[in-house]
N, C-alpha and C positions, 0 to 999 in steps of 0.2 A: 496521606490520602490525596487522591486526584481532585484538585480544586475545580476541574472542569465539570464534575458531576453536579447537575442541577438539583437543588433541594427546595422544599417548600419552606420559605422563611417565615410564613405565618405560624408554622408549628414551633419554630425557634422563638418567635416573639411570644407565643403563649407560654412556653416553658420558662422563659426568662422574665416574663411580665414586663416587656418593653415594647415600645412602638415599632412597627415593621420598618419604618424609615431609618431609625437608629440602627436596627439590626442589619439592614441591607448595607448601610454605609460602613459599618464596622467590618462586615464580612468582606467587602471590597478592599478595605485597607489591609486586612489580614492576608487575603489572597494575593495582594501585591507584594507580599514579603516583608511588611512592616512588623516590628516587634511590639509586644504589648506595652512595655514601658514607654516607647516612643509614641504610640497611638494615644495612650492615656494623657501624656503631658503636652504633646504638640499637635494633636489633631482633635482638639475638643470641639471645635465648630462642626466638624463632620459627624462626630459621634454624639453630639448633644451633651458633652461633659460626662460621659460614662467613666466609671473608675475601673481599676485593674480587675477587680473581682467580677464585675459585670461583663467586661470584655472576655475574660477567661471562660465564663459561663457560656457566652455566645460561641466562642471557639470550640468548646467541648461539645455543645449541642449540635453544631454544624458537622463536626467530625463524626459524631454518632450517626447522624442522618446520611452522611456520605458513605459510611460503612454499610448502612442498611441498603442504600441504592446499589452499591457495588455488589453486595451479596445477591440482591434481586437479579442483577445482570448475570451473575454466575449461574444461578438457579434456572433462569429462563433459557440460557444456552444449553444447560444440561438436559432440561425437559425437551428442548427442540431436537437435540441429538438422539434422544430416546424415542422420538415421534409420539410423545405423550402430551404435548402442549396444545390444549384446546383454548378456544376464546374465553371460556368461563374460567379456566385455571389461570390464564394470563391475567385476566382482570383481578382475580383474587390475589395473585402474587403482587401485582402492581399496587393494589390497595392496602397491602399489609403495612401496618404502622410500627411494628416492633419485630426485632429479630426472632423472638420466641414464636410469634404468629407465623412468620415466614418459614421457620424450620418445621412447624407443625404441618404446613401445607406441603412442604417438600418431602416429608417423612415417608409417604408411601412410595416415592420414586427414587429415594436415596439408595445408592448402591449398598448392599448389606453383606455382612459376613454370613457364614453358614449358620442357619438356624433351624429349628424344628419345622417351621413353615416352609423354608426353602427346600429342606429335605423332602417334605411331603409333596411339594411341586415337582421335584425331580422324579418322584414315584408316580406322577401323573394323577394326583388326587385333586387338583384344582377344579376340574369340571364337576366333580362330586360336591365340593364345597359350594360352588356357585349354584348348583341345582338345589341344594338344601336351602340356601339363603333366598333364592328366588321362588321357592315352593313349586319347583317344576313338577309336572305330572309324573315324570319318570322316577322321581324320588319320593313318591307318596309312601311307598313301603321302603323305609330306610335300610332295613336289614337286607332285603332282597337286592336293592340297588347297590349297596356297599359290597355285597358278595360279587358283583360283576367287576369290581376293581381289584379283586384278588389276583396277584401276579407273582409267580416265583422269581422271575427275572428282576422285577422291580422291588422285591423283598416286601411285598404286601401279603402277609401270611394268611389273613382272613378278613372277614367283613368288619370285625371290631377294630382291627388295625387300620383299615381304610377310614372308618369313621373318626378314629382318634387323629389320624393325619389330617383329614378334612377339618377337624376341630382346631388344629394348630393353625391352619391357614386362615380360618375365620377369626381366631383369637388375634392373630397379627393384624388382620384387616380392621377389627374393632379398635385395636390399640393405636392405629394410625389415622383414625378419623379426627380431623382437625377440630371440628366443632365440639365433639365429645371430649377430647382432651382439654379443650379450653374450659369447659364446664367442670370437669373433674378437677382440674388444676385449681380453679377458684374455690371449690369446696375443700380440697386438700389443704390449701393454705389457711382456710378459715378454721378448720378443725384440727390441723396438725400441731403437734407438740414436739419440740426438740428434747430428747431424752439422753441422759448420760448416767452410766453406772460404773462402779469400780471393777477392774479385772486384774489389777496387779497387787501383790502383797509386799512390794518393795517400799518400806516406810519412808526411806530417804527420797525416792522418786515421787511418792504419793503426797508428801506434805503440801506442796504448792497447789495440788488439785483437789484437796479434801472437800472443798465447797461443792464439788460436782459429783461426789460419789453417789448421790441419790437425787438427781436433778431432773426436773421436768418443767418446761415453760412453753407457752404458745409461740409458734413461729413468728407471729406478727409482733411479739413483744420482747424478743431476745435482743438485748443491747449489743452493740458491736464488740465491746471488749470481752464479753462473755463468749461470743462466737469464737473469737481467736484463742481465748484461753482453753475452751473445750477442744478446739482443733489441735492445739498444742498437746493437750493431755492424750488425745487419741493417737497422735503421731508418736508420743512417748510410750505408747502401749500401756497406759495407766487407765484409760477410760474406754469403755465401749459406748459408741454413740449411734443413735438411730432416730427415726421420726415415727411417732404414733399418730394415728388419725381415727376418725369415725369410719371404720371400714364398712359397717352395715349401711350407713348413709350413702357412701360412695357406690356401693354395689347396687343399692336401690336406684340411685340416679342413673347409673350406667344402663341398667336393664330397662328402666322407663324410657330412656332416650333412644336406645338402639334395638331393643327386642320387642316387637309388637306382641301384645298379649294374645291376639287372635291368630298368631302365626302357627302354621300347621306343625312346625317343629320347635315351638317356643321353649320347651324344656331342654332340648339339645342346645339351642342357641344360648340359653341362660348359662349352661355349663361352659360353653365357649367363652362367654363374657367373664365369668368368674376366673377362668384360666387366664384370660387377657389381663385382668386386674392384678391377680396375684403374681403372675410371672413376668409381665411386661410393663404395665402402666405404673403401678405403685412404686416399684424399684426405680423406674425412670423419674417419677415425680420427686422421690426422695433425693436422688442425686441432684436433680435440678434445683430443688429448694435449698439444699445445703450449699450448692455452688453459688447460688444467688446470695445467700446469707454471708458466705465467705467473701464474695466480691464486694458487697456493700461494706462489710466490716473492714476489709483491707483498705478500701478507698477512704473510709472514715479515719482509720488509724493514720494514714498518710496525711490527710488534711489536718488532723490534730498535730502531728509532728511538724508539718510545714508552718502552721500558725505559731507554734512554740519556737521554732527555729527563727522565724521572722522577728519575733519579739526579742530573742537573744541577740540577733545580729544588729538590731536597731537600738540596743542599749546606748545611752549617752556616753561619749568618751570622757576621759579625765586627763586632758592634755596638760603639759607643763609641770608635771609632778615627778619628783625623783622617787622611784618605787623600789622597795626591797621586796622581791618576790620569794615566797617560800613554798616549795613543793613538799608537803609533809609526808613522812613515811616512818615506819617502825624498823623494819629489817635493814634498809639501806640508809637510814637517817633522813634528816630534812635538808634538802638541797636549797641553797641560797643563791639568788641572782640579783645583783644590783644593776638597775636600769636607770639611765639618766633621763632628762626631760624630753629628749628626742627619740627615745626608744633604743638607744645604743647600749650595748653591754659594757659595764664598767669592770665588774669582777664577779667571781663565783665563790661559794663557800659551802661548808657542810657542818651540821651539828647533829648529835644523837640525843634525842630528848628522852629516850627510854633507858631503863636499866636501873642500876643501884642509885641510891641517893647521891653518892659522890659523882657518878657520871651525869646525873641530871643537873647537879649544881655546876659541874664543869661546862655542860652545854649552855646553861643559863648565862654563865660568864662569857663564853665565846660569842653568843648571840648579842649580848650587851655591847661587847667590844666592837663587833661588826657594825652595829647600828651607830655607835658613837664615831667610828672612823669614817663612815660613808654618808651620814646625815640624810637619811631618806625623809620625805615628808609624809609618806604613807607606806604601810606594810600590806601587801596582798598575799593572803593565805589561801592556797588551793583547798577545795572542799572535799578532798579525798581522804584516804586512811590517815590516821593520826592528826586529823585537822583540829579536833577539839583539845587534845593535850597541847598542841602547838599554840592554839588560841589562848589557852590558860596561861602558858608561859609568857606570851607576848603581853597579855593584859596585865599580868603581875609586874612586868618590867615598866609598862606605861604608868601603872599606879605607884610604883616605887622609885627606882633609880632614874626613870625618865619622866617623872611627874612634872618637871619644869619645862618639858618640851611640848610642842603642839602636834606631835606625831599621832596619827590615828591608824587603825587597821580596818581592813574590809575582807570579807570572805568572797572569793572569786570562784565561779563555776569552772572547774578544770576539765570538764568533759572534752575528750579529744586531744588533750595536751600530749598524752603518751603517743598518740598516732602521729602528731606533728614531729615529735622528737626523733622518730625513726624514719620519717618520710624523706624523699629526695630533696624537697625544698628546705626542710630543716637542716639537712646535711650541707646543702649548698650555702645557706645563710651563716651557719656556724660550724664550719668543717673541723675546727680544733676542739670542739666541745663534745663531751659524752652525751648519750641520749638523755640521761637524767638531768643534765644541766639544761638541755634545750627545753625540757618540760617546765622547769622553773622560769626560764626566759619567756616562754609562751604565756604563762600565767601573769607575769608582770606586764607584758605588752598588751594582753587582752583587756587589762584594766584601763590602760592609756587609750586604746582605740580598739574596741571589741570587733568591729567589722573588718578592719584591716588584718587582724590576726586570725580571726575565725575562718576567713575565706581560704586560708592556706590548708584547711583541714577538710577531709571528705565529710560533707554535711551529715551523712548517715551515721558517722561515728560520734556525733554530738547527741548524747542521750537525753533528749527532752521530749520524749513521746511515750507511748504505751503500745507494745506489740507491733511497732512499725516494721520490725525486722521479719515478721511473719508475712509481710506483704510481698508482692511480686517485685523482685529487685529492679527490673527495668522501669516499672511504674514509679517506684520510690525514687529512683535516681533522677528521672525526668522532672518529677514534681519538685524535688529539693533543689536541683540545678536552676529551675525556673524561679524558685523562691530567692535563691542567692542573687541571681541576675536582677530580680525586681528590687531587692534591698540595695545592692550596689548602685543601681541606676537611680533609685530614690534619693540616696545620699549624694551621689556624684563623687568624682575623684579629681585630684589635682594631677594632671597628666605629667607634670615635671617631678613629682615625688612618689607617685603610686607604684606599688610593686606589680610584677607580672601577674600574681594571683588576683589582685584587684582588677587590673585592666582587662584580663580575659573574661571577667564576669560583667563587663559593661555591655549593655544592649547593643547588638550589632557587631561586637568584637569576638575574637576567639583566641586560643592560646598562641597560634602562629603570628597573628597581627599584633598581639600584646608584646611578644618577644621582639618583633621588628620595631615597635615603638621604642622599647628600651634600647635597642641597638642604635637607633637614630639619635636618641637622647644622649647616649654615651659618646657617639662619634662627633656629633655636631653641636652638642650643648643643649641647654633648656629650650623648649619651644617658646617663641615670643608671641605667637597668635594661634588661634584654632585653625586658621587657613593653612598653616604650615603642616598640619597633619596630613594633608593631601600629598606631601612630599615623601611620606613613608611608603616604602615598597610594599605593594599588596593592599594598601588602604585606598580603595577607589571611591568614586562619588557616592555610590549607593551605601557603602559602609559609613562614609563620612556623614551622610544625612541621618542615619540611624543613631550614631554614637556621639556626634559633636556636641550636642546639647548637654550631655552628661560628663563631658571632659572639660574641666575648668583650668584656666591659666592665671595664676596670681602674679601681678606685677608685670603683665605683658604690655603689648603695644595698644591694645584696645580694651578700655575699661569694661566693655560688655562681655569680654571673655571670662570675667570672674562671676558672671551671673548665670541664671538658668535660661536666659534668652537664647534661642537657637540662632545660629548664624543666618539661616534663611529669613529670620525676622528682624535682623539688625536695622534694616531700612525702616520697618514699621516702628521699632523702638525709638529710633532717632526722630521720626515724625511725632511720636507721642511726647518725647521730651521737649521738642521744639514747641509743640502746642502748649506745654506747661511752662514754657519760658526757661528751660534749663539746658545747659550745654552738656553734651555727651561726656566731655572730659571731666565733669564734676562727679560722675557716678563713682560711688565708693569712697569719696573723700570724707574727712572728718565733718560731722554734722549733716551727712547726706540724708540719713533717715528722716530727720526732722524737716529738712528742706523739701524733700520729696512729698512727705505727708502734708505739709502746708500748701504746696502747689496743687495737690489733689483735692484739698478740702473744698467742698461745695460743688465739685464738678460731677455732673451726671455721666455715669459710665456708658449708658446707652447712647447719649449724644456724642460722647467721645468716639464710640465705635462707629457711629454713622459718619462723623466728620473724617475719621481716618480710613473709612471704607474697609473696616475690619469687622469680624464677628465679635459678639459680646464676650464669648468664651476666650477668644484670642486676646482681647484687650485685658480681660481679667488675669490671664496668664502672664502677660507682659508686666502688668502692675505688680503682681505677686513676685515676679522675678527681680524687679527693680527695687522693691521696697528694702530688701536686705541683701545686697551683693555679698557673695561668699558665705552666705548663711548655711550653717550645718543644721539640717532639720532635726537632728537628734538632740540638739542643745535645748530644745523646748521641753524635753522630758526630765523628770526628777533624777538627780544623780544617785549613785549607790549609797547604801547606808554605811557610814563610817562610824566606828566605835572605838572606845578606849577601855571599856570593861566588858566582862563576859557575863552572860545570863546563865544561872545555875538552876537546875530543876528543883533543888531544895528551897530556893528562894521564891518560887512561883506560888501564887494563890489563885483560886478561882475568881474571875472578875478582873484580874490584873491586865492592864493594857500593855501591849508590846508592839514594836515596829519590826517589820521583817521584809524579806525579799521573796517573791514568788519564784520557786525553783522549777516547778513543773505543773502543768494544767492537764487534767484528765477528765473523763466523762463524769466522774462522781465528785469532783472537787479540785482543790489546788493544794499543793504541798508548799509550805512557807518556811523559810529559814529565819528563825527568830533568835538564833545564837545558841541553841541547844545542840546536843550531840546528834540528835535526829530531827528532821524537819517535822513540823506539826501539820495536821490536816485541817483545812477548812472545808467541811462538807458542802456540797452544792446548796443544801438547804440552809446553810449558815452564811451565805454570801450577801444576801440582802433580804429585806422583808417580802418583796414581791417574788413570785415564782420565777425561778431561773431554769430555763430549758437547756441552755448551753453555757457552761462556766466560762468559755472563751469570750462571751459577750460582756463579762464583768471584769476579768483580770487576764493578764498576759505574763509570760515568763519575763522576769526582770522587774516587774512592777514593785514599787514600794507600797506596802499596805499597813494600815493599823488594824490590829486584831486583839481580841480579848480571850483569855483562858476560860474554857467552859468545863474541862475535865482534865485531871492529872492522874496518870497511871504510873505510880512510882516503881512498881515491880517490873513493868516492861519498858519503863522510861519513855512513855509516850504522852503527848499532849494534844487535846482536841481544842480547836480554836473557832472563833466566830468573828466575822467582820461586821456583825450587827451590834452596835453599841448597846450595852446593857441599859435597860429602861426604855429603849425605843422599839422593842420587839412588838410586832403587830400580833394581837391575840388571834390564834387560829380558830376558825369557825368550828362549832361542834358538828360532827358528822351525824346525819340522820341515819337511823337504823336501816340497813340494807334489806330490802324485801326480796326474798328468793322467789323466783317464778314457780308456779305450781308444776309439780311433776307427776307424770302418770305413775301409779304404783307399779313396781316391778319386783320380781323375785330377788331377794338378796343374794349377792354372789359372795364367794369367798376367794380371797387372793391366795397367792402361793404360800403366804405365811400363816394363813388361817384367820386373818382379820376380816371382819365384815365391814360394809360401808358405815362410815360414821365413827369407827373405833380408832381411826388414825390419830396420832398426836398432832397438836396444832403446829403451825409453821414456826420454824426456828427464827429467833430474833435477828436483827441486823447485826452486822459485824463482819470480820474477816474481809474478804474481797480479793482483788487481783494482786498480782505481785507488786510489791512496792507500796501497797495500800496500808494505811493505819488500821488498827483494829476498831477504830471508832467510825469507820465508814459504814454506809448502808448499802454496799455494793454486793453483799452476799446474795447469790441466786436463791430462788425459792426451792424448797425441797418438795419432793413429789407428794408427801403426805400432808402438806400444809393447806390451810384455807386460803382465801383470797386476800390480797394485800394491795394497798395503794401503791402505785408505781411511780409516783411523782418524785421519789428520791433515788431512782435508778434501779430499784428492785422490782421485778415484775411479779405478779401474783402467781402462785403455784398452781393450786387446784389439783384435783386428782388426775391420774393418768388414765389411759384407755378410754372407755366409753363412760361419760357422765361421772367421772371421778370414782368409779367402783374399784379400780385397781390401785388403791393407795396402801402403801406399806407403813409400818410403824418405824419411828426413829430408832436407829440402832440395829434394826433387823437387816438381814441380807437383802440388798436391792434386787429388783427383778431385772432380768436382761431385756433390753429393748428389742422389739421384734422388727427386723427388716421386712419391709413390705406392708407394715402397719396393720395387719389383720390380727384380731384378737384370737388367742388360742382357745379353741372350743373343744369341749369334750368329744371324743370320738364317738360317732354314731354307731349303733349296732348295725353291722352289714346284713341286709336282708338277702338271703341266698337266692340264686336264680331258680325259677321253676323248671320242671322238666320240659314244659311246652316252650319256654324261652330258649332253652338249649337246643331244642329241635327246630326252632324257627317258626313255631306255630303261634306264638304269642309275642306281642310287641314288648320291647324292653322299656323300663320305667324311667331310667335316668342315665346320665353319663357314667356313673359308677357301675351300672349293670354291664355297660360295654367293656369296662376294664376287667370285671370278673370273667366275662365271656372270653376276652382276649387271653387272660392268664390261663384259663382252663384249656383253651384250644392249643396254646403254646406247649403246655404240659403234655397234652394228648399227642401232639405231633412228635415231641421228643421221645415219648414212650414207643410210638409206632416206629420211629427211626431205629430205636434200640432193638426192638423185636425183629425188625427186618434184617438188621445187621447180624443178629445172632443166628 
């Protein structure tokens, strides 16, 4: 987006809840081409210490406003070329604060495809429409005036056809009124309900969408994961999806706003308005509402995936361990890869753990011999198929023949390992290995250093989200690449040992520059200083400024090259050290941390900043960088859970305490690996005593958590867990009885199944949920026949469909088809025939339907006349 487009930064400040000065400084830094990781770490004084998330919010808000300004420019140029741009219209366009408002204003002038209204204009009926709308004297007698527009050349057969064509023009005019659309949109969103029903009888396809076979929920309360699940069901042609709303209220509002009651042709205009609503406005609002729901849901799914990916990438490394990696499998056996302390492949092997008792015993012996021969300190087991049988065999060996060793095992998330095994980088690193061998190698290496190994894999292939693949690929790719860059820059890399996959994700670098760094390193040996990076072909001053702080050099000429201090701040760091009475050469030596802390003790940082003529944020960043040179920020996190024995479902009891690893975090909770064949679910309501709006605020992928068993389903082999220690639960307040508002008595209606209001079954209980969810979740959507429910656990209240809940079906009965356009199906009125006087033009017609009758009769009569004349 063009950064030259001026935007109102006060709007950005309001949306981000930040001072305008901070927003302005951040936007200037972004417009200058600085990366977000660089700004976050090295421009704290300018931004006031904003973090990455805040800076990203500013960037996104400014991008949206610049898109809006660019669209305004396009629309103004279009209006000008059409000679339709008035001062009032220009002011309205320039004042528009949203794209939706802007498009509403432009709608009447937007080039259109062929429509009923455009056809009527081609027939020359627009003057008639305007005369009717303006109550012109010439149109006091509609029938007489309409008859004057009859034209054989223009295919206007009679006066009724002329009035119908004029009605189409007025209907389009009503549908394009910006203020009216805005009011109708507001009411539509308030009363609208997303509705889904079953249309397919394919039981195999239907299974995953069964929770939506009779679904109805207010638009404002549909959670993102349900929107995407319903969209997927619709795409699979299992579900029919639509939106229902209070059609009568919308009709009343539209007529009150646009049709004056005292208008001479009020009845005719009301017919035009109804046509506008049914044919133009409501279908448009339905498409718009569903598109907005989908856009928000896709954005949410990508954000969830990005948060989970970040947590996975930032898992603490387990360096200096000899790892036996096992990629478990049934058909092709379990592939073994022995990895040394430095991540180098020692050897590979294969054992088949399934089959007869003899084959299983043979596999056990082979695995034992492999372990004894290569002496691993830890065994990494991939969490794919055959994971649990493999885990059982390993735990039996550790408890039996290997009981005198200190070997432990750990379950490793193997998502994406198969992608790496067939990738170009996988073939380049291990050209002599088969694909299944590379999968095992990847599993072992990602235990030793998750970030270094996972950056080799397309982040979209790492399955730590929910419905992220339903999102727009470009949006998903951009967000995930930005997440990887953020993580790599957050951790930093050793420029003398980092792979090309790591280097290309450092802020400011790309694949070409990363490859040239490797070539320079190969040809001329290790870098001795950060300054030498400028010798790399294609790495200029601007790139150096962005990337240098994230590229560390261990054992180089300058001790500051091992720290987070940016080269541009070396002089400031040396002044700080001098002020503290320390030589730069002492940085990083034995006992450094204690010496530096002692020198800082009692020193006021504000005074230090003033004395050094630096900002307080800059001084804080320098101190943070010097405290622990070479520090790996991931080392502060808890390590993976290492085990020697396996957890069995039969051994569990309600209330038992378990330790586990968070595998995935979704809207309704977190899935935790506690050593069972399937992960257990901690529902969002069981994460802590306080209300949890977002599970990501409590846990992240890779977190080690303590949890307690709350329910065991032995038949389905599922376990429900809680993170709230038994005995510490906060008692839930008793709910006061809900008072229903008084309703005006109305005649009972009967739905398609014959059920009257109030006869529907109560709402189905919680359970089921999205793909991958445990049956113990409360993510099941409300059924259309249910009463209201509390939505605090992820399930919104159902309520009846249609108007005031009168169209509720019984559970188990055939669901009703949602009505596109959102109008209730009304019983057909008895058509009152035209009088003889009306047919002869001596009496005024009563309604729009009278015109249709007259038009049909005239068409029939004309055809008969043509037939008689032809004979």
